[in-house]
Every structure is written in structure tokens, then in C-alpha cells.
N, CA, C and O of each residue as an XYZ file, in Angstrom:
568
protein
N     108.581     70.054    108.780
C     107.555     69.891    109.603
C     107.325     70.885    110.625
O     106.134     71.151    110.793
N     108.251     71.580    111.442
C     108.343     72.166    112.557
C     107.802     73.596    112.002
O     107.087     74.364    112.646
N     108.326     73.821    110.561
C     107.767     75.186    110.332
C     106.042     75.289    109.750
O     105.361     76.292    109.533
N     105.805     74.276    109.656
C     104.314     73.948    109.510
C     104.043     74.151    110.699
O     103.625     75.305    110.795
N     104.058     73.522    111.897
C     103.710     73.668    113.270
C     103.880     75.256    113.856
O     103.033     75.863    114.513
N     105.037     75.690    113.490
C     105.376     77.275    113.926
C     104.658     78.322    113.349
O     104.625     79.442    113.859
N     103.999     77.985    112.169
C     103.289     79.076    111.405
C     101.893     78.896    111.692
O     101.049     79.757    111.444
N     101.630     77.709    112.248
C     100.417     77.290    112.654
C     100.033     78.215    114.049
O      99.135     79.036    114.239
N     100.956     77.782    114.797
C     100.780     78.425    116.200
C     100.837     80.151    115.849
O      99.912     80.887    116.192
N     102.050     80.657    115.125
C     102.079     81.995    114.594
C     100.583     82.359    114.147
O     100.170     83.442    114.561
N      99.845     81.706    113.472
C      98.530     82.298    112.964
C      97.441     81.848    114.163
O      96.355     82.417    114.060
N      97.537     81.171    114.972
C      96.641     81.109    116.025
C      96.993     82.375    116.780
O      96.080     83.185    116.939
N      98.232     82.665    117.282
C      98.187     83.803    118.225
C      97.946     85.118    117.343
O      97.470     86.106    117.903
N      98.325     85.167    115.696
C      98.172     86.474    115.370
C      96.327     86.750    115.005
O      95.727     87.807    114.810
N      95.871     85.442    115.022
C      94.199     85.632    114.885
C      93.655     86.071    116.293
O      92.815     86.969    116.356
N      94.140     85.429    117.455
C      93.731     85.939    118.689
C      93.977     87.512    118.721
O      93.095     88.348    118.918
N      95.254     87.759    118.507
C      95.696     89.075    118.685
C      94.770     90.294    117.615
O      94.273     91.352    118.002
N      94.755     89.766    116.304
C      93.924     90.494    115.375
C      92.300     90.584    116.114
O      91.702     91.649    116.271
N      91.927     89.645    116.391
C      90.640     89.727    117.000
C      90.473     90.897    118.236
O      89.520     91.669    118.339
N      91.823     90.811    119.276
C      91.775     91.666    120.125
C      92.146     93.277    119.990
O      92.421     94.024    120.929
N      92.091     93.597    118.692
C      92.326     94.842    118.486
C      91.508     95.749    118.985
O      90.454     95.654    118.357
N      91.430     96.670    119.872
C      90.398     97.382    120.144
C      89.355     98.286    119.235
O      88.180     98.541    119.496
N      90.219     98.738    117.969
C      89.399     99.501    117.099
C      89.565     98.855    115.679
O      90.570     98.289    115.251
N      88.331     99.063    115.017
C      88.426     98.269    113.798
C      89.680     98.811    113.090
O      90.540     98.071    112.612
N      89.728    100.256    113.053
C      90.565    100.973    112.131
C      91.743    100.518    112.431
O      92.342    100.234    111.394
N      92.504    100.266    113.593
C      93.599     99.740    114.520
C      93.617     98.612    113.422
O      94.151     98.764    112.323
N      92.903     97.328    113.881
C      92.695     96.123    113.214
C      93.093     95.967    111.642
O      93.767     95.063    111.148
N      92.604     96.888    111.100
C      92.284     96.987    109.464
C      93.857     97.559    109.036
O      94.489     97.087    108.090
N      94.325     98.595    109.864
C      95.593     98.844    109.551
C      96.868     97.712    109.892
O      97.873     97.619    109.188
N      96.664     97.073    110.836
C      97.268     96.090    111.638
C      97.537     94.752    110.505
O      98.575     94.118    110.316
N      96.282     94.617    109.899
C      95.971     93.465    109.068
C      96.980     93.885    107.463
O      97.814     93.257    106.810
N      96.322     95.319    107.330
C      97.200     95.614    105.665
C      98.850     95.538    106.376
O      99.642     94.803    105.786
N      99.243     96.128    107.355
C     100.542     96.003    107.372
C     101.233     94.613    107.495
O     102.390     94.404    107.131
N     100.347     93.620    108.086
C     100.925     92.323    108.162
C     101.299     91.869    106.782
O     102.316     91.265    106.443
N     100.219     92.300    106.000
C     100.320     91.126    104.564
C     101.579     92.436    103.798
O     102.458     91.992    103.060
N     101.529     93.605    104.009
C     103.006     94.182    103.454
C     103.894     93.439    103.738
O     104.472     92.806    102.854
N     104.223     93.331    105.028
C     105.279     92.672    105.501
C     105.680     91.061    104.730
O     106.690     90.756    104.096
N     104.626     90.339    105.028
C     104.769     89.106    104.140
C     105.295     89.648    102.560
O     106.368     89.096    102.316
N     104.951     90.370    101.658
C     105.176     90.608    100.712
C     106.605     91.183    100.569
O     107.252     90.921     99.555
N     107.139     91.988    101.586
C     108.429     92.282    101.688
C     109.396     91.207    102.064
O     110.549     91.354    101.658
N     109.119     90.184    102.753
C     110.057     89.335    103.273
C     109.884     88.228    101.897
O     110.917     87.624    101.609
N     108.803     87.973    101.151
C     109.101     87.330     99.789
C     109.797     87.850     99.100
O     110.595     87.158     98.467
N     109.787     89.337     98.925
C     110.753     89.937     98.040
C     111.914     89.790     98.225
O     112.747     89.729     97.321
N     112.116     89.722     99.251
C     113.913     89.905     99.770
C     114.175     88.317     99.854
O     115.357     88.241     99.519
N     113.829     87.304    100.057
C     114.009     86.133     99.659
C     114.104     85.923     98.102
O     115.054     85.291     97.640
N     113.217     86.398     97.368
C     113.374     86.202     95.689
C     114.800     86.707     95.606
O     115.776     85.998     95.362
N     114.812     87.983     95.829
C     116.153     88.425     95.337
C     117.243     87.912     95.953
O     118.286     88.118     95.333
N     117.351     87.302     96.982
C     118.722     86.680     97.509
C     118.723     85.088     96.651
O     119.652     84.551     96.047
N     117.553     84.692     96.836
C     117.731     83.279     96.087
C     117.888     83.349     94.772
O     118.674     82.507     94.338
N     117.332     84.185     93.846
C     117.198     84.545     92.503
C     118.860     84.827     92.285
O     119.488     84.178     91.449
N     119.312     85.558     92.879
C     120.762     85.684     92.598
C     121.964     84.713     93.145
O     123.109     85.059     92.858
N     121.831     83.863     93.694
C     122.353     82.632     93.902
C     121.745     82.012     92.887
O     122.637     82.071     92.042
N     120.762     81.404     92.326
C     120.507     80.881     91.438
C     121.342     81.069     90.377
O     121.993     80.106     89.973
N     121.448     82.184     89.826
C     121.775     82.765     88.623
C     123.122     82.614     88.468
O     123.571     82.226     87.390
N     124.041     82.941     89.670
C     125.478     82.835     90.019
C     125.505     81.099     89.875
O     126.478     80.804     89.181
N     124.918     80.146     90.213
C     125.138     79.017     90.421
C     124.865     78.363     89.163
O     125.436     77.310     88.880
N     124.004     78.929     88.362
C     123.776     78.595     86.769
C     124.751     79.469     85.789
O     124.648     79.492     84.562
N     125.419     79.964     86.325
C     126.576     80.863     85.192
C     127.653     79.616     85.198
O     128.305     79.065     84.312
N     127.532     79.444     86.563
C     129.170     79.091     87.269
C     129.245     77.554     86.447
O     130.313     77.171     85.967
N     128.058     76.781     86.355
C     127.787     75.485     85.786
C     128.135     75.704     84.495
O     129.044     75.060     83.972
N     127.528     76.524     83.927
C     127.443     76.743     82.204
C     128.895     77.233     81.727
O     129.258     76.911     80.596
N     129.789     78.042     82.589
C     131.279     78.171     82.188
C     131.849     76.991     82.220
O     132.803     76.734     81.486
N     131.328     76.093     83.098
C     132.223     74.783     83.175
C     131.811     73.827     82.166
O     132.557     72.879     81.921
N     130.780     73.956     81.590
C     130.281     73.242     80.440
C     129.317     71.958     81.066
O     129.322     70.838     80.553
N     128.664     72.249     82.014
C     128.046     71.740     82.743
C     126.630     71.739     82.651
O     126.009     71.640     83.709
N     125.987     71.832     81.560
C     124.469     72.061     81.131
C     123.358     71.397     81.696
O     122.289     71.932     81.990
N     123.660     70.202     81.834
C     122.664     69.756     82.530
C     122.353     69.840     83.794
O     121.190     69.779     84.194
N     123.505     70.010     84.645
C     123.713     70.336     86.117
C     123.009     71.962     86.091
O     122.182     72.280     86.946
N     123.365     72.736     85.216
C     122.895     73.907     85.208
C     121.112     73.917     85.335
O     120.373     74.361     86.214
N     120.827     73.208     84.023
C     119.222     72.983     84.137
C     118.800     72.421     85.212
O     117.825     73.030     85.652
N     119.160     71.340     85.967
C     118.833     70.643     87.110
C     118.668     71.818     88.478
O     117.791     71.586     89.310
N     119.382     72.818     88.606
C     119.619     73.747     89.240
C     118.534     74.758     89.203
O     117.859     75.123     90.165
N     118.432     75.251     87.720
C     117.228     76.145     87.429
C     115.984     75.441     87.903
O     115.238     75.983     88.718
N     115.738     74.212     87.397
C     114.464     73.655     87.743
C     114.045     73.717     89.331
O     112.924     73.991     89.759
N     114.981     73.460     89.949
C     115.128     73.291     91.704
C     114.775     74.730     91.842
O     113.869     75.040     92.616
N     115.297     75.470     91.284
C     115.452     77.207     91.876
C     113.721     77.447     91.377
O     112.856     77.750     92.199
N     113.540     77.318     90.426
C     111.781     77.568     89.771
C     110.847     76.874     90.676
O     109.765     77.401     90.936
N     111.173     75.746     91.172
C     110.524     75.029     92.122
C     110.683     75.626     93.606
O     109.682     75.656     94.321
N     111.640     75.995     93.982
C     111.546     76.687     95.203
C     110.852     78.004     95.272
O     110.049     78.256     96.170
N     111.179     78.900     94.264
C     110.266     80.013     94.113
C     108.765     80.105     93.846
O     107.986     80.951     94.284
N     108.534     79.163     93.114
C     106.870     78.828     93.187
C     106.465     78.140     94.815
O     105.451     78.534     95.390
N     107.127     77.378     95.275
C     106.772     77.340     96.606
C     106.594     78.350     97.416
O     105.513     78.591     97.953
N     107.779     79.114     97.592
C     107.795     80.147     98.128
C     106.638     81.184     97.887
O     105.975     81.675     98.801
N     106.521     81.377     96.955
C     104.878     82.074     96.434
C     103.721     81.916     96.860
O     102.861     82.673     97.310
N     103.813     80.592     96.620
C     102.304     79.726     96.985
C     102.405     79.846     98.571
O     101.356     80.148     99.141
N     103.455     79.661     99.294
C     103.411     79.480    100.914
C     103.040     81.210    101.343
O     102.169     81.462    102.176
N     103.631     82.020    100.822
C     103.629     83.319    101.137
C     101.760     84.018    101.205
O     101.160     84.633    102.086
N     101.328     83.512     99.745
C      99.853     83.870     99.230
C      98.752     83.078    100.229
O      97.675     83.555    100.586
N      99.258     81.811    100.577
C      98.664     81.291    101.788
C      98.549     82.088    103.173
O      97.515     82.363    103.781
N      99.829     82.379    103.508
C      99.676     82.905    104.290
C      99.055     84.502    104.417
O      98.511     85.023    105.390
N      99.329     85.050    103.128
C      98.120     86.206    103.158
C      96.710     85.833    103.251
O      95.860     86.374    103.958
N      96.587     85.029    102.602
C      94.869     84.204    102.611
C      94.544     84.173    104.124
O      93.700     84.932    104.601
N      95.170     83.362    104.797
C      94.935     83.284    106.232
C      94.784     84.890    107.038
O      93.951     85.425    107.770
N      95.713     85.158    106.607
C      95.439     86.677    107.397
C      94.336     87.296    107.363
O      93.561     87.652    108.250
N      94.330     87.434    105.812
C      92.824     87.809    105.418
C      91.861     87.390    105.756
O      91.065     88.192    106.245
N      91.569     86.321    105.687
C      90.654     85.720    106.398
C      90.137     85.976    107.707
O      88.971     86.283    107.956
N      91.088     85.831    108.547
C      90.717     86.172    110.242
C      90.476     87.705    110.373
O      89.731     88.097    111.271
N      91.091     88.633    109.490
C      90.791     90.081    109.260
C      89.447     90.562    109.224
O      88.759     91.158    110.053
N      89.181     90.033    107.703
C      88.271     90.327    107.121
C      86.680     89.837    107.732
O      85.572     90.344    107.553
N      87.117     88.621    108.526
C      85.723     87.817    108.832
C      85.628     88.722    110.243
O      84.481     88.976    110.613
N      86.510     89.128    110.896
C      86.679     89.951    112.316
C      85.536     91.413    112.114
O      84.627     91.859    112.813
N      86.136     91.818    110.813
C      85.743     93.257    110.703
C      84.195     93.104    110.210
O      83.405     93.991    110.531
N      83.756     92.005    109.444
C      82.478     92.177    109.139
C      81.922     91.609    110.429
O      80.774     92.026    110.583
N      82.258     90.916    111.283
C      81.556     90.433    112.599
C      81.059     92.152    113.161
O      79.944     92.530    113.521
N      82.101     92.785    113.081
C      81.913     94.168    113.637
C      81.219     95.368    112.890
O      81.144     96.585    113.060
N      80.725     94.405    111.942
C      79.891     95.334    110.961
C      80.632     96.507    110.205
O      80.001     97.542    109.995
N      81.854     96.399    109.816
C      82.663     97.166    109.163
C      83.025     96.610    107.747
O      84.022     95.978    107.398
N      81.967     97.010    107.048
C      82.007     96.363    105.772
C      83.405     97.096    104.853
O      84.318     96.531    104.252
N      83.138     98.435    105.028
C      84.235     99.137    103.975
C      85.431     98.858    104.531
O      86.267     98.442    103.729
N      85.818     98.970    105.810
C      87.225     98.431    106.351
C      87.787     96.900    105.875
O      88.934     96.506    105.665
N      86.715     96.337    105.813
C      86.663     94.636    105.442
C      87.332     94.721    104.155
O      88.378     94.092    103.995
N      86.590     95.795    102.735
C      86.690     95.826    101.788
C      88.085     96.337    101.381
O      88.698     96.034    100.358
N      88.496     97.212    102.419
C      89.857     98.210    102.240
C      91.120     96.622    102.297
O      92.006     96.299    101.505
N      90.698     96.042    103.444
C      91.676     94.869    103.913
C      91.434     93.945    102.868
O      92.549     93.607    102.469
N      90.541     93.349    102.202
C      90.816     92.334    101.045
C      91.284     93.061     99.992
O      91.969     92.404     99.208
N      91.101     94.426     99.681
C      91.790     94.967     98.567
C      93.239     94.682     98.815
O      93.862     94.219     97.859
N      93.914     94.893    100.004
C      95.087     95.132    100.260
C      95.762     93.695     99.929
O      96.894     93.590     99.458
N      94.875     92.553    100.255
C      95.157     91.138    100.682
C      95.653     90.835     98.692
O      96.696     90.371     98.231
N      94.395     91.336     97.970
C      94.657     90.938     96.622
C      95.602     91.655     95.879
O      96.003     91.101     94.855
N      96.101     92.886     96.188
C      97.264     93.632     95.549
C      98.493     92.759     96.283
O      99.589     92.738     95.722
N      98.296     92.031     97.555
C      99.693     91.545     97.877
C      99.713     90.324     97.209
O     100.761     89.860     96.761
N      98.553     89.726     97.099
C      98.946     88.314     96.100
C      99.364     88.557     94.770
O     100.303     87.914     94.303
N      98.658     89.575     93.988
C      99.246     90.148     92.856
C     100.896     90.607     92.876
O     101.721     90.418     91.983
N     101.026     91.044     93.741
C     102.914     91.448     94.179
C     103.571     90.105     94.005
O     104.539     90.039     93.246
N     103.055     88.796     94.762
C     103.988     87.898     94.877
C     103.846     87.529     93.340
O     104.920     87.438     92.746
N     102.720     87.305     92.617
C     102.680     87.075     91.279
C     103.698     87.590     90.567
O     104.524     86.892     89.978
N     103.694     88.973     90.586
C     104.931     89.371     89.838
C     106.332     89.367     90.216
O     107.138     89.818     89.401
N     106.744     88.920     91.342
C     107.794     88.618     91.956
C     107.994     87.279     91.359
O     109.173     87.126     91.041
N     107.395     86.460     91.150
C     107.700     85.102     90.515
C     107.918     85.087     89.286
O     108.844     84.550     88.678
N     106.593     86.006     88.699
C     107.205     86.253     87.256
C     108.650     86.849     86.876
O     109.263     86.400     85.907
N     109.142     87.831     87.642
C     110.581     88.519     87.506
C     111.209     87.268     88.100
O     111.954     86.857     87.210
N     111.277     86.614     88.937
C     112.369     85.182     89.333
C     112.434     84.435     88.447
O     113.523     84.048     88.022
N     111.058     83.970     87.848
C     111.236     83.066     86.476
C     112.129     83.249     85.396
O     113.003     82.588     84.837
N     111.543     84.532     85.274
C     112.311     85.139     83.643
C     113.669     85.519     84.299
O     114.425     85.635     83.335
N     114.377     85.775     85.431
C     115.657     85.980     85.563
C     116.564     84.311     85.635
O     117.721     84.049     85.307
N     115.699     83.601     86.084
C     116.088     82.281     85.681
C     116.219     81.760     84.714
O     117.348     81.377     84.406
N     115.215     81.561     83.931
C     115.324     81.524     82.679
C     116.340     82.062     81.652
O     116.885     81.378     80.786
N     116.486     83.136     81.824
C     117.316     84.104     80.929
C     118.732     83.662     81.254
O     119.503     83.653     80.295
N     119.304     83.222     82.663
C     120.353     82.864     83.008
C     120.825     81.533     82.168
O     121.842     81.426     81.483
N     119.585     80.328     82.463
C     119.701     79.288     81.684
C     119.837     79.504     80.555
O     120.723     78.770     80.117
N     119.234     80.438     79.453
C     119.294     80.692     78.267
C     120.874     81.191     77.511
O     121.238     81.042     76.344
N     121.463     81.704     78.458
C     122.770     82.484     78.169
C     123.711     81.429     77.922
O     124.882     81.697     77.652
């Protein structure tokens, strides 16, 4: 619950801050940077969590605890999916604020550029999730 409240507060502060950017170019650059940072943080979390999941799955399989390994894999996949969805939602919120602000400023081309970066960020999250799913599934299959 606290994380939802905190993320809402951060979003409110960010939207106010984004709207206050003096130049449209600076606003677009800042929005794109924020999206890229969300992807970087998600990628780092995915790498760390996938490594830990694979280690745990392998250890459980080595002990002959296949049912427990399957449960860990399911839990890891659920966590990975949740993380990717949350990151995509956060990117969408950032983009909505940024694109709306740029459109209000009649900066349509900059709004398109930000929107494109947002789509690329969400696509990168999908790829991260696919790689994470493949690594966990492969560990389970071993």
C-alpha cells in the first residue's frame, strides 16, 4: 500500500515538475530520460531476480524437490510479470503527462518523439519479460 501511495506522490510531483519545464525541448528530453530510467531499473531488477530464481530452482532440483522448484518458478514468473506491468504503467503515466503537456504547448512533433520513446520503452519491457520467462522456464526444464 505504501508503495502505491509513494508512487502516486512521485507521479504528482513529476507531473507538476514536467509541466514546469521552461522549454518544450527540455521537457521532451526529460520525459524520454525518465522513461529510459524506468527501463534501466526494471532491467536491473529483472537480472537480479532472475539470477536468484534460477539459483533457487536449480538448488531445489538438485535436492529432488521438483514440486518446490515448480512453485518457485511460478512465483518468479508472477513477480516478473507484475514488475513489467507496473513499470509499463509508470511509463504510460509519465508519457500521458508529457505528451499532453507538449500537445497543450502545440509541440506535436516533440509529443510524437516522446510517444515513440514510450512505445520503445514498453517494447523493451516486453523483451525483458520474455528473456526472464525463458531463463526461468529453461532452469525448470533442466
